[in-house]
C-alpha positions in Angstrom: 0.4 0.3 0.2 0.9 3.5 -1.1 2.3 5.5 1.9 1.1 8.3 0.0 4.0 11.3 1.2 3.3 9.8 4.7 6.7 9.5 6.7 7.3 6.0 8.0 8.0 7.7 12.4 4.2 9.1 12.1 2.9 5.6 9.9 4.7 3.7 12.8 2.9 5.7 15.2 -0.5 5.1 13.6 -0.1 1.8 14.3 1.1 1.7 16.8 -2.0 3.7 17.5 -4.7 1.5 16.3 -3.7 -1.7 18.3 -4.2 0.2 21.2 -8.7 -0.3 22.8 -10.2 2.3 22.4 -10.6 2.7 26.0 -6.7 3.7 26.5 -7.1 5.3 22.8 -10.2 7.4 24.4 -8.2 8.5 27.4 -5.6 10.5 25.4 -7.8 11.7 23.1 -8.0 15.2 25.0 -6.3 17.2 26.8 -7.8 18.5 30.1 -7.0 22.1 30.5 -8.7 24.9 33.5 -11.0 27.1 32.8 -11.0 29.6 35.6 -14.5 30.4 36.0 -16.1 27.7 34.1 -14.2 24.9 36.1 -14.8 26.8 39.9 -18.3 26.0 40.1 -20.6 22.7 39.6 -22.9 24.9 37.4 -24.6 27.5 36.5 -28.4 28.3 36.0 -29.6 32.0 34.3 -33.0 32.9 33.7 -32.6 33.6 29.9 -29.3 33.7 26.7 -29.3 37.3 27.2 -28.1 36.6 31.0 -25.8 34.0 31.0 -24.0 36.1 28.0 -23.7 39.4 30.2 -22.0 37.7 32.9 -19.6 36.0 31.0 -18.7 39.3 29.6 -17.6 40.7 32.9 -16.7 37.3 34.5 -14.0 35.4 32.3 -11.2 36.2 30.7 -11.3 37.1 26.7 -8.9 34.0 25.3 -12.4 31.6 26.0 -13.4 32.9 23.7 -16.6 33.2 24.9 -17.4 37.4 24.4 -19.7 38.8 22.1 -18.0 38.9 18.4 
């Protein structure tokens, strides 16, 4: 089978990963990143979407991307 320009190292990594059990692949598939303010409470409830958006603008850092565009 032609490797279509894929390096041997990348192909070997892919083949090794494909032999791992699904549960293990899922465990390492996602990077957990702490999100300031959002991760500090188990839940929040708002009366309206407008209230939620206002809260985001007042409380969340801009780099999280929850501000209005």
